[in-house]
Phi, psi and omega in degrees: 000135176294135183274159184300325182292320183288323176295312180304313184285334174294313177299317180300318180296317177296317181294323176292323175296315178301320177297317179298313184290324175294319180292318181299313181299319178301318181289314174300320178301319186290328179277313184295325186267000184077011186295324179297312182297315175307317181290320180297313179297322179291318178296332178296337182286344181267324182205145179266355186270120184297328178297331176273321174302322185296311179292332171296317175297318184291314182298321181291320181289318178301317181294320177302307183294322175303323184293306181293334184266358182308319179294317176295317179298321179288323180295310185283325188269332187240303187295312189293308176294338175287321180301331186251014170077012181275334184237130176228015176290136177296156189301324183293320179292313179305314184300316181297316178295317175299319179295315181295320180291323175294323178293321174294324179290323181287322176301313183294321180297315181294321177292328175291321188287316180300323174292320179298305189292330174292324176288320177303324180279347187259328190203138172296345180266030183300323182303320178291307184294322175299313176302322184292319181294319180295322177299323173294323175301311178304313178298315181303312186296322176297326181284324179283338195301313181290338185272325187241312188279309184301318181295346175288338183244352183219148174263120183256124183229146182294140179302125186262350171285101187301313183298318176295317181298319178293320178299312182294315176300329173293327173298318178295320183297313184300325180277356179071030185250103172287128182234165180280332185158192183244125177242154179244126176262139182276065179295332185297333180282351175249320191203166178269356180297154187229145176197179173210155181205157167245114189248158178086178175231141171056244186293342185252012178288135182204157172268130173239128176242138167293137175305331177291329177294320180291319180293323192259341186248150176285163182293327175301314181295316177297318177301321182282335173294313179301314179304327180288323177295317178297328178304324179295326181292304189298321179278000183058036183298325177300309176300316178296319177297327179295320179292320178293317175294323172306311181296323177292324176297312182301308174303319181299307182290338174291306176307312182300325179294315177304309186288329185282329176286328176290318177299324183297316179293318183298319184270351179075036176278165181283345182166171179302332180273003174303128184288340177292341179275005184295320173294325170301314180297320180300317179300311182303313178301317182294320181290316175296322173304315180296315185283329183277338185305311180304322179294316184290323184286329171300315177295320183292319179298328178295318183293320182290330181290317170302322181293318174303310181301316174306311186296322177298317178291320184287316181284322182071021187230069176310321184300310181295328183289321176297319182285334174286324177292322179295320182290323180296315183301318183295302179302319182268004176055043178289147172281116190293312188230078178286165172306142185302322180292320177298320174298314181302315188282319194249339191265135177270342178239156172298149177297158182302315181302321184290317179296323185291308184296329172299313181296323179292337175302324181284340182275343181284131176300144179281147181074000000 
């Protein structure tokens, strides 16, 4: 009989595939029907400034897609996690969080698009300059997340359990990672899922625990989960991740430049910066993202495996690590042993079963 975790992830996979196909079909339809060119011409009647035309085009295209994708958004974001007991947030609060996330995403998209199209109009080397600017942007966002973005979705309060706080700060001290303190996020008002993180850079770095983690896990288990997160700081995984993301952006923009110029000739556009080509640009980015996803996930799994090894060495409690992984898998409805191909293509972390077996090896007597 199929377990709830396997069923849940099967649903997620089908919905993700449906969303990808719907977005692709939407963009193809805009190109094939001349809808993108008509929108460009319509926007040009309001203003001749391309920098104003671009956000108008993007907002119109984004609003159209949001409308046709509403059923899938509701199914994947609200109905599915509620059906499987992961989400208990009232619909109006879920809708408020979704609206905030959409608004932030739209603002970041507009900022990124203005940058890319300004460079497209200015230099054939736009892909190189664009990747450099985006790399700086990734770093700024990482620094700002704990200060500006996380509080938009969670109420953060200092951890009032003095013994646990001192214990976790001791983990940070042993790892050589300076932090501002330990905060608790009120995840329980939304979901049963549990997690911990060390977020921010430099002066904004802090430990954040979901209140569900504090409620459901022992102090030993919380310590080993935090030790895993500290490993990312010790190994400078955030900095390395920014560089990897920058390299992927550089490769993406370089490929997009070639394909966009080829598509420009094919579609009879005036040039790569023609706003009627925005859907084509979107299709190119989606295709490259689909191909590069397994590569990024493979790198991420390697990083997470190294962080697990660090946590096991630092804590010296493989039994606590195993218990924490099992509990996380249950609360977060993780698929314990997905098919190897599925894990390779789609998983950014090693599966729970693989992580547990790696820790169990440390419990077996040598020889």
